[in-house]
py3Dmol code that shows the C-alpha trace and the ligand (Angstrom):
import py3Dmol

protein = """\
ATOM      1  CA  UNK A   1      30.103 181.026  98.704  1.00  0.00           C
ATOM      2  CA  UNK A   2      31.157 177.344  98.766  1.00  0.00           C
ATOM      3  CA  UNK A   3      33.881 176.067  96.480  1.00  0.00           C
ATOM      4  CA  UNK A   4      35.296 172.797  95.222  1.00  0.00           C
ATOM      5  CA  UNK A   5      39.010 173.114  94.547  1.00  0.00           C
ATOM      6  CA  UNK A   6      40.669 170.285  92.682  1.00  0.00           C
ATOM      7  CA  UNK A   7      43.739 169.525  90.637  1.00  0.00           C
ATOM      8  CA  UNK A   8      46.610 167.052  90.458  1.00  0.00           C
ATOM      9  CA  UNK A   9      49.019 166.497  93.361  1.00  0.00           C
ATOM     10  CA  UNK A  10      51.248 169.556  93.739  1.00  0.00           C
ATOM     11  CA  UNK A  11      48.851 171.875  91.885  1.00  0.00           C
ATOM     12  CA  UNK A  12      48.785 174.286  94.811  1.00  0.00           C
ATOM     13  CA  UNK A  13      45.363 173.509  96.287  1.00  0.00           C
ATOM     14  CA  UNK A  14      46.650 173.869  99.843  1.00  0.00           C
ATOM     15  CA  UNK A  15      48.558 177.080  99.094  1.00  0.00           C
ATOM     16  CA  UNK A  16      45.639 178.735  97.341  1.00  0.00           C
ATOM     17  CA  UNK A  17      43.248 177.594 100.060  1.00  0.00           C
ATOM     18  CA  UNK A  18      45.519 179.211 102.636  1.00  0.00           C
ATOM     19  CA  UNK A  19      45.389 182.416 100.603  1.00  0.00           C
ATOM     20  CA  UNK A  20      41.573 182.414 100.583  1.00  0.00           C
ATOM     21  CA  UNK A  21      41.384 181.537 104.282  1.00  0.00           C
ATOM     22  CA  UNK A  22      43.789 184.288 105.285  1.00  0.00           C
ATOM     23  CA  UNK A  23      42.426 187.067 103.099  1.00  0.00           C
ATOM     24  CA  UNK A  24      38.764 186.312 102.546  1.00  0.00           C
ATOM     25  CA  UNK A  25      37.617 184.361 105.604  1.00  0.00           C
ATOM     26  CA  UNK A  26      37.078 181.093 103.794  1.00  0.00           C
ATOM     27  CA  UNK A  27      37.121 177.816 105.742  1.00  0.00           C
ATOM     28  CA  UNK A  28      39.211 175.074 104.204  1.00  0.00           C
ATOM     29  CA  UNK A  29      38.132 171.467 104.555  1.00  0.00           C
ATOM     30  CA  UNK A  30      40.908 169.284 103.223  1.00  0.00           C
ATOM     31  CA  UNK A  31      40.136 165.580 103.282  1.00  0.00           C
ATOM     32  CA  UNK A  32      43.898 164.948 103.084  1.00  0.00           C
ATOM     33  CA  UNK A  33      44.363 166.992 106.299  1.00  0.00           C
ATOM     34  CA  UNK A  34      41.483 165.166 108.014  1.00  0.00           C
ATOM     35  CA  UNK A  35      43.153 161.858 107.161  1.00  0.00           C
ATOM     36  CA  UNK A  36      46.581 163.071 108.294  1.00  0.00           C
ATOM     37  CA  UNK A  37      45.136 164.177 111.625  1.00  0.00           C
ATOM     38  CA  UNK A  38      43.664 160.684 112.099  1.00  0.00           C
ATOM     39  CA  UNK A  39      47.142 159.289 111.323  1.00  0.00           C
ATOM     40  CA  UNK A  40      48.737 161.654 113.859  1.00  0.00           C
ATOM     41  CA  UNK A  41      46.324 160.455 116.530  1.00  0.00           C
ATOM     42  CA  UNK A  42      48.044 157.035 116.160  1.00  0.00           C
ATOM     43  CA  UNK A  43      44.654 155.267 116.253  1.00  0.00           C
ATOM     44  CA  UNK A  44      44.228 151.827 114.656  1.00  0.00           C
ATOM     45  CA  UNK A  45      42.272 153.498 111.875  1.00  0.00           C
ATOM     46  CA  UNK A  46      45.099 156.029 111.458  1.00  0.00           C
ATOM     47  CA  UNK A  47      47.639 153.238 110.967  1.00  0.00           C
ATOM     48  CA  UNK A  48      45.452 151.662 108.277  1.00  0.00           C
ATOM     49  CA  UNK A  49      45.007 155.020 106.575  1.00  0.00           C
ATOM     50  CA  UNK A  50      48.731 155.760 106.540  1.00  0.00           C
ATOM     51  CA  UNK A  51      49.422 152.442 104.799  1.00  0.00           C
ATOM     52  CA  UNK A  52      47.020 153.429 102.018  1.00  0.00           C
ATOM     53  CA  UNK A  53      48.174 157.038 101.660  1.00  0.00           C
ATOM     54  CA  UNK A  54      51.861 156.094 101.701  1.00  0.00           C
ATOM     55  CA  UNK A  55      51.263 153.884  98.668  1.00  0.00           C
ATOM     56  CA  UNK A  56      49.618 156.755  96.810  1.00  0.00           C
ATOM     57  CA  UNK A  57      46.181 155.097  96.739  1.00  0.00           C
ATOM     58  CA  UNK A  58      42.842 156.627  97.643  1.00  0.00           C
ATOM     59  CA  UNK A  59      41.216 155.580 100.911  1.00  0.00           C
ATOM     60  CA  UNK A  60      37.788 153.973 100.522  1.00  0.00           C
ATOM     61  CA  UNK A  61      34.861 156.112  99.438  1.00  0.00           C
ATOM     62  CA  UNK A  62      32.841 154.922 102.466  1.00  0.00           C
ATOM     63  CA  UNK A  63      35.530 155.943 104.936  1.00  0.00           C
ATOM     64  CA  UNK A  64      36.072 159.371 103.413  1.00  0.00           C
ATOM     65  CA  UNK A  65      32.301 159.926 103.319  1.00  0.00           C
ATOM     66  CA  UNK A  66      32.003 159.143 107.047  1.00  0.00           C
ATOM     67  CA  UNK A  67      35.023 161.250 108.009  1.00  0.00           C
ATOM     68  CA  UNK A  68      33.740 164.238 106.056  1.00  0.00           C
ATOM     69  CA  UNK A  69      30.183 163.808 107.322  1.00  0.00           C
ATOM     70  CA  UNK A  70      31.412 163.721 110.934  1.00  0.00           C
ATOM     71  CA  UNK A  71      33.545 166.777 110.349  1.00  0.00           C
ATOM     72  CA  UNK A  72      30.650 168.733 108.814  1.00  0.00           C
ATOM     73  CA  UNK A  73      28.479 167.760 111.808  1.00  0.00           C
ATOM     74  CA  UNK A  74      30.978 169.451 114.100  1.00  0.00           C
ATOM     75  CA  UNK A  75      30.984 172.808 112.310  1.00  0.00           C
ATOM     76  CA  UNK A  76      28.385 175.255 113.609  1.00  0.00           C
ATOM     77  CA  UNK A  77      28.317 177.839 110.863  1.00  0.00           C
ATOM     78  CA  UNK A  78      28.676 176.061 107.547  1.00  0.00           C
ATOM     79  CA  UNK A  79      29.541 178.742 105.035  1.00  0.00           C
ATOM     80  CA  UNK A  80      32.374 179.916 102.784  1.00  0.00           C
ATOM     81  CA  UNK A  81      33.779 176.423 102.605  1.00  0.00           C
ATOM     82  CA  UNK A  82      36.563 175.300 100.303  1.00  0.00           C
ATOM     83  CA  UNK A  83      36.306 171.571  99.674  1.00  0.00           C
ATOM     84  CA  UNK A  84      39.937 170.716  99.006  1.00  0.00           C
ATOM     85  CA  UNK A  85      40.459 167.145  97.861  1.00  0.00           C
ATOM     86  CA  UNK A  86      36.845 165.997  97.809  1.00  0.00           C
ATOM     87  CA  UNK A  87      35.213 164.699  95.687  1.00  0.00           C
ATOM     88  CA  UNK A  88      38.016 162.749  94.044  1.00  0.00           C
ATOM     89  CA  UNK A  89      36.299 160.221  91.801  1.00  0.00           C
ATOM     90  CA  UNK A  90      32.935 159.618  90.185  1.00  0.00           C
ATOM     91  CA  UNK A  91      31.443 157.736  93.137  1.00  0.00           C
ATOM     92  CA  UNK A  92      32.410 160.564  95.488  1.00  0.00           C
ATOM     93  CA  UNK A  93      30.773 163.107  93.163  1.00  0.00           C
ATOM     94  CA  UNK A  94      27.494 161.264  93.638  1.00  0.00           C
ATOM     95  CA  UNK A  95      27.953 160.766  97.375  1.00  0.00           C
ATOM     96  CA  UNK A  96      28.881 164.413  97.753  1.00  0.00           C
ATOM     97  CA  UNK A  97      25.406 165.307  96.500  1.00  0.00           C
ATOM     98  CA  UNK A  98      23.958 163.345  99.438  1.00  0.00           C
ATOM     99  CA  UNK A  99      26.243 165.159 101.880  1.00  0.00           C
ATOM    100  CA  UNK A 100      25.361 168.548 100.412  1.00  0.00           C
ATOM    101  CA  UNK A 101      21.646 167.857 100.782  1.00  0.00           C
ATOM    102  CA  UNK A 102      22.087 166.547 104.309  1.00  0.00           C
ATOM    103  CA  UNK A 103      24.071 169.593 105.428  1.00  0.00           C
ATOM    104  CA  UNK A 104      21.975 172.052 103.386  1.00  0.00           C
ATOM    105  CA  UNK A 105      24.934 173.221 101.359  1.00  0.00           C
ATOM    106  CA  UNK A 106      25.191 174.429  97.793  1.00  0.00           C
ATOM    107  CA  UNK A 107      28.334 174.552  95.669  1.00  0.00           C
ATOM    108  CA  UNK A 108      28.735 177.882  93.887  1.00  0.00           C
ATOM    109  CA  UNK A 109      32.142 177.585  92.237  1.00  0.00           C
ATOM    110  CA  UNK A 110      34.314 174.745  91.041  1.00  0.00           C
ATOM    111  CA  UNK A 111      37.955 175.542  90.440  1.00  0.00           C
ATOM    112  CA  UNK A 112      40.214 173.205  88.527  1.00  0.00           C
ATOM    113  CA  UNK A 113      43.906 174.025  88.916  1.00  0.00           C
ATOM    114  CA  UNK A 114      45.553 172.755  85.755  1.00  0.00           C
ATOM    115  CA  UNK A 115      49.338 172.363  85.926  1.00  0.00           C
ATOM    116  CA  UNK A 116      51.926 170.718  83.639  1.00  0.00           C
ATOM    117  CA  UNK A 117      53.560 167.523  84.899  1.00  0.00           C
ATOM    118  CA  UNK A 118      57.179 168.894  84.970  1.00  0.00           C
ATOM    119  CA  UNK A 119      56.074 171.814  87.132  1.00  0.00           C
ATOM    120  CA  UNK A 120      54.151 169.528  89.468  1.00  0.00           C
ATOM    121  CA  UNK A 121      57.193 167.312  89.937  1.00  0.00           C
ATOM    122  CA  UNK A 122      59.413 170.261  90.805  1.00  0.00           C
ATOM    123  CA  UNK A 123      56.857 171.680  93.224  1.00  0.00           C
ATOM    124  CA  UNK A 124      56.438 168.395  95.021  1.00  0.00           C
ATOM    125  CA  UNK A 125      60.152 167.740  95.303  1.00  0.00           C
ATOM    126  CA  UNK A 126      60.582 171.161  96.960  1.00  0.00           C
ATOM    127  CA  UNK A 127      57.492 171.078  99.166  1.00  0.00           C
ATOM    128  CA  UNK A 128      58.090 171.425 102.900  1.00  0.00           C
ATOM    129  CA  UNK A 129      55.551 171.917 105.658  1.00  0.00           C
ATOM    130  CA  UNK A 130      55.922 173.545 109.043  1.00  0.00           C
ATOM    131  CA  UNK A 131      55.446 170.785 111.594  1.00  0.00           C
ATOM    132  CA  UNK A 132      53.618 173.142 113.938  1.00  0.00           C
ATOM    133  CA  UNK A 133      51.355 175.500 112.004  1.00  0.00           C
ATOM    134  CA  UNK A 134      51.231 173.321 108.836  1.00  0.00           C
ATOM    135  CA  UNK A 135      52.044 176.228 106.555  1.00  0.00           C
ATOM    136  CA  UNK A 136      53.285 175.016 103.176  1.00  0.00           C
ATOM    137  CA  UNK A 137      56.445 176.401 101.539  1.00  0.00           C
ATOM    138  CA  UNK A 138      58.692 175.487  98.661  1.00  0.00           C
ATOM    139  CA  UNK A 139      62.450 175.456  99.002  1.00  0.00           C
ATOM    140  CA  UNK A 140      62.845 176.565  95.362  1.00  0.00           C
ATOM    141  CA  UNK A 141      60.714 179.677  95.802  1.00  0.00           C
ATOM    142  CA  UNK A 142      62.493 182.731  97.179  1.00  0.00           C
ATOM    143  CA  UNK A 143      60.161 183.576 100.010  1.00  0.00           C
ATOM    144  CA  UNK A 144      61.030 185.913 102.855  1.00  0.00           C
ATOM    145  CA  UNK A 145      58.205 184.497 104.947  1.00  0.00           C
ATOM    146  CA  UNK A 146      59.735 181.009 104.591  1.00  0.00           C
ATOM    147  CA  UNK A 147      63.229 182.204 105.499  1.00  0.00           C
ATOM    148  CA  UNK A 148      61.916 184.042 108.563  1.00  0.00           C
ATOM    149  CA  UNK A 149      59.256 181.549 109.507  1.00  0.00           C
ATOM    150  CA  UNK A 150      58.930 181.102 113.252  1.00  0.00           C
ATOM    151  CA  UNK A 151      55.926 179.792 115.073  1.00  0.00           C
ATOM    152  CA  UNK A 152      57.223 178.191 118.238  1.00  0.00           C
ATOM    153  CA  UNK A 153      58.870 174.801 118.149  1.00  0.00           C
ATOM    154  CA  UNK A 154      58.469 174.362 114.445  1.00  0.00           C
ATOM    155  CA  UNK A 155      60.637 172.626 111.916  1.00  0.00           C
ATOM    156  CA  UNK A 156      60.060 171.764 108.300  1.00  0.00           C
ATOM    157  CA  UNK A 157      59.012 168.281 107.280  1.00  0.00           C
ATOM    158  CA  UNK A 158      58.239 166.568 104.025  1.00  0.00           C
ATOM    159  CA  UNK A 159      55.081 164.580 103.425  1.00  0.00           C
ATOM    160  CA  UNK A 160      55.636 160.800 103.419  1.00  0.00           C
ATOM    161  CA  UNK A 161      53.670 160.500 100.198  1.00  0.00           C
ATOM    162  CA  UNK A 162      55.800 163.087  98.372  1.00  0.00           C
ATOM    163  CA  UNK A 163      58.565 160.602  97.562  1.00  0.00           C
ATOM    164  CA  UNK A 164      59.262 159.860  93.900  1.00  0.00           C
ATOM    165  CA  UNK A 165      57.625 156.436  93.670  1.00  0.00           C
ATOM    166  CA  UNK A 166      54.447 157.411  95.500  1.00  0.00           C
ATOM    167  CA  UNK A 167      54.056 160.579  93.533  1.00  0.00           C
ATOM    168  CA  UNK A 168      54.006 158.676  90.239  1.00  0.00           C
ATOM    169  CA  UNK A 169      51.204 156.544  91.618  1.00  0.00           C
ATOM    170  CA  UNK A 170      49.338 159.668  92.793  1.00  0.00           C
ATOM    171  CA  UNK A 171      49.603 161.168  89.300  1.00  0.00           C
ATOM    172  CA  UNK A 172      48.139 157.966  87.853  1.00  0.00           C
ATOM    173  CA  UNK A 173      45.295 158.010  90.356  1.00  0.00           C
ATOM    174  CA  UNK A 174      44.519 161.608  89.428  1.00  0.00           C
ATOM    175  CA  UNK A 175      44.458 160.780  85.734  1.00  0.00           C
ATOM    176  CA  UNK A 176      42.398 157.627  86.144  1.00  0.00           C
ATOM    177  CA  UNK A 177      39.940 158.754  88.801  1.00  0.00           C
ATOM    178  CA  UNK A 178      39.962 162.448  89.665  1.00  0.00           C
ATOM    179  CA  UNK A 179      40.104 163.841  86.155  1.00  0.00           C
ATOM    180  CA  UNK A 180      36.525 162.544  85.713  1.00  0.00           C
ATOM    181  CA  UNK A 181      35.544 165.652  87.711  1.00  0.00           C
ATOM    182  CA  UNK A 182      36.484 167.831  84.713  1.00  0.00           C
ATOM    183  CA  UNK A 183      34.069 166.007  82.445  1.00  0.00           C
ATOM    184  CA  UNK A 184      31.333 166.038  85.077  1.00  0.00           C
ATOM    185  CA  UNK A 185      31.606 169.655  86.195  1.00  0.00           C
ATOM    186  CA  UNK A 186      32.758 171.433  83.035  1.00  0.00           C
ATOM    187  CA  UNK A 187      29.233 172.516  82.119  1.00  0.00           C
ATOM    188  CA  UNK A 188      28.404 173.688  85.645  1.00  0.00           C
ATOM    189  CA  UNK A 189      27.934 177.481  85.499  1.00  0.00           C
ATOM    190  CA  UNK A 190      30.463 177.976  88.287  1.00  0.00           C
ATOM    191  CA  UNK A 191      33.230 175.894  86.679  1.00  0.00           C
ATOM    192  CA  UNK A 192      36.555 177.509  85.888  1.00  0.00           C
ATOM    193  CA  UNK A 193      39.871 176.074  84.757  1.00  0.00           C
ATOM    194  CA  UNK A 194      42.691 178.071  86.318  1.00  0.00           C
ATOM    195  CA  UNK A 195      46.162 178.170  84.788  1.00  0.00           C
ATOM    196  CA  UNK A 196      48.124 176.841  87.734  1.00  0.00           C
ATOM    197  CA  UNK A 197      51.498 176.930  85.954  1.00  0.00           C
ATOM    198  CA  UNK A 198      52.138 180.521  86.983  1.00  0.00           C
ATOM    199  CA  UNK A 199      53.591 182.007  90.149  1.00  0.00           C
ATOM    200  CA  UNK A 200      51.613 181.672  93.355  1.00  0.00           C
ATOM    201  CA  UNK A 201      50.470 185.307  93.431  1.00  0.00           C
ATOM    202  CA  UNK A 202      49.410 185.230  89.768  1.00  0.00           C
ATOM    203  CA  UNK A 203      47.325 182.132  90.384  1.00  0.00           C
ATOM    204  CA  UNK A 204      45.727 183.798  93.411  1.00  0.00           C
ATOM    205  CA  UNK A 205      44.857 186.804  91.233  1.00  0.00           C
ATOM    206  CA  UNK A 206      43.119 184.580  88.675  1.00  0.00           C
ATOM    207  CA  UNK A 207      41.151 182.896  91.447  1.00  0.00           C
ATOM    208  CA  UNK A 208      40.174 186.213  92.999  1.00  0.00           C
ATOM    209  CA  UNK A 209      39.025 187.566  89.657  1.00  0.00           C
ATOM    210  CA  UNK A 210      36.946 184.484  88.929  1.00  0.00           C
ATOM    211  CA  UNK A 211      35.345 184.484  92.379  1.00  0.00           C
ATOM    212  CA  UNK A 212      34.692 188.222  92.096  1.00  0.00           C
ATOM    213  CA  UNK A 213      36.248 188.974  95.487  1.00  0.00           C
TER     214      UNK A 213
END
"""
ligand_1 = """\
23
LIG
P 45.950 165.488 99.578
O 46.372 166.088 100.867
O 44.684 166.078 99.051
O 47.051 165.488 98.558
O 45.617 163.947 99.889
C 46.616 163.062 100.333
C 46.134 161.627 100.253
O 44.981 161.461 101.090
C 45.654 161.177 98.871
O 46.719 160.755 98.041
C 44.735 160.030 99.251
O 45.473 158.878 99.610
C 44.061 160.550 100.520
N 42.804 161.293 100.211
C 42.582 162.626 100.342
N 41.342 162.947 99.964
C 40.759 161.795 99.565
C 39.490 161.464 99.044
N 38.544 162.394 98.817
N 39.234 160.152 98.765
C 40.160 159.201 98.978
N 41.389 159.440 99.449
C 41.694 160.722 99.745
"""
view = py3Dmol.view(width=600, height=400)
view.addModel(protein, "pdb")
view.setStyle({"model": 0}, {"cartoon": {"style": "trace"}})
view.addModel(ligand_1, "xyz")
view.setStyle({"model": 1}, {"stick": {}})
view.zoomTo()
view.show()
């Protein structure tokens, strides 16, 4: 089963993807992660990308298409994929159809995580990521795993684009560009709007129930 998972910044796409990866053998493809790994490689392209991301803008549709296409080429067994963060605007919806045909993939479910703005802001301000294993936590959530987290030489970092100014821009970009996905996919038989305002485990339960897993 292949899934598109989308929602505003801070909706919990990464957290819920991790849940599906860990418990149900899904494979997450996050275009944000692919871009961040290019940035970490310190390539010229990575430097350009970081300038765009740090302003809260989207990178170009052509670049994201190529990066995703190359990534899909590298994966041997393309199944149970969660597309996290792609498509993100109307042009990408159309280009995604080309990629799906090329890689012989079909989308079965489309999950929209809908979350209120105040909750998103709180989640983003508390979001920390393990520098080593990339696991996402929130300092406001009482979480034993977070308090005891050890995975080698890890420490918690914040994302550069989670600062207050950039996040406002990212909200605008979601509203202006990415919310067109709701209109486009809402009549797809596999579409479901998930109430993402709840606690992490309650959101996971809704997702599980909808996916029938
Ligand atoms: P995310 O990790 O999904 O929150 O993405 C972080 C940032 O990466 C976004 O704010 C964009 O700048 C960039 N990005 C991720 N996915 C895409 C995409 N499909 N198209 C354009 N830019 C993207």
